C-alpha positions, 0 to 999 in steps of 0.5 A, spaced: 471 481 869 468 488 870 466 494 866 472 498 864 470 506 864 472 509 858 476 516 858 479 520 853 486 517 855 483 509 854 477 510 849 481 506 844 482 500 848 474 499 848 475 497 841 481 492 840 482 492 833 488 496 832 490 499 825 483 497 822 479 502 826 477 508 824 477 512 831 473 518 829 467 513 827 468 510 834 468 516 838 462 518 834 458 512 836 461 513 844 458 520 844 451 519 840 450 513 845 452 516 851 457 510 852 461 510 859 464 503 859 466 497 856 467 489 856 468 484 852 465 478 855 459 477 860 463 472 865 460 466 868 454 465 872 449 469 867 445 468 861 445 473 855 438 475 857 440 476 864 446 480 863 442 485 860 436 485 865 441 486 870 445 492 867 451 488 865 452 484 872 455 477 872 458 473 877 465 470 877 471 472 873 471 466 868 470 469 861 464 466 857 465 467 849 458 468 847 460 467 840 462 460 842 456 458 846 450 462 843 450 459 836 449 466 833 453 466 827 455 473 825 458 475 832 465 478 830 469 484 832 464 485 838 464 488 845 459 490 850 458 497 852 454 501 857 451 507 857 450 513 862 443 510 864 446 503 865 443 500 859 447 495 856 449 495 848 452 489 844 455 491 838 458 486 833 461 488 826 461 481 822 463 480 814 455 479 813 450 483 809 444 486 813 439 481 811 443 475 813 444 479 820 437 480 821 435 473 819 439 470 824 437 475 829 430 473 829 432 466 829 436 467 836 434 473 839 428 477 837 423 475 843 427 479 848 432 484 844 431 489 839 437 490 833 439 496 829 443 495 823 447 500 820 450 502 814 457 499 813 460 506 813 458 507 820 462 501 823 469 503 826 472 496 824 474 496 817 469 501 815 465 499 808 467 492 809 463 490 815 456 491 817 455 494 824 449 492 828 447 493 835 443 489 840 439 492 846 434 489 851 427 491 848 424 496 852 417 495 855 411 498 852 414 498 845 421 499 840 427 504 841 
C-alpha cells in the first residue's frame, strides 16, 4: 500500500464517505495543514509508532486495520495524511465527546504522540455530529 497524491481532481477520494462529507471543510483542512497525500492503513511490517517515525513507510501490501489491533476505541472515519514536509497526521472522527477521546488517547498514545481535538463543526464527516481529532508524533523539545 502506498500514499496517494491529493490533486484537484481526486481530493474527494481522500475522505471516502460520500454524501456525509462537507468537502469545503475537508478542503480547508488540507490547505491549512499542507496535506499532499493520504492512505487508509499502515500496511504490514511496522508499528503505529514506527510508521510515524519513518515518514509513513511500511513494508508489504497487506492492510492492517489499526482499529482492530490497537485497542483505541474511538477510531472511526479515519485516514492518514502526509504533509508537504513529510509529517504524518492521523485523523479520526468518532461519535464520542472530547473528554472520552482525550482519556483514551492518554491511555494508549500520550507517551509518543500529541493530540488535537477540534470542535465538532470542524469535522468534515457529518459536521456537528462527530468529533475530529488529529494525532501527530511529538516533536522533540516540546509541543506542536
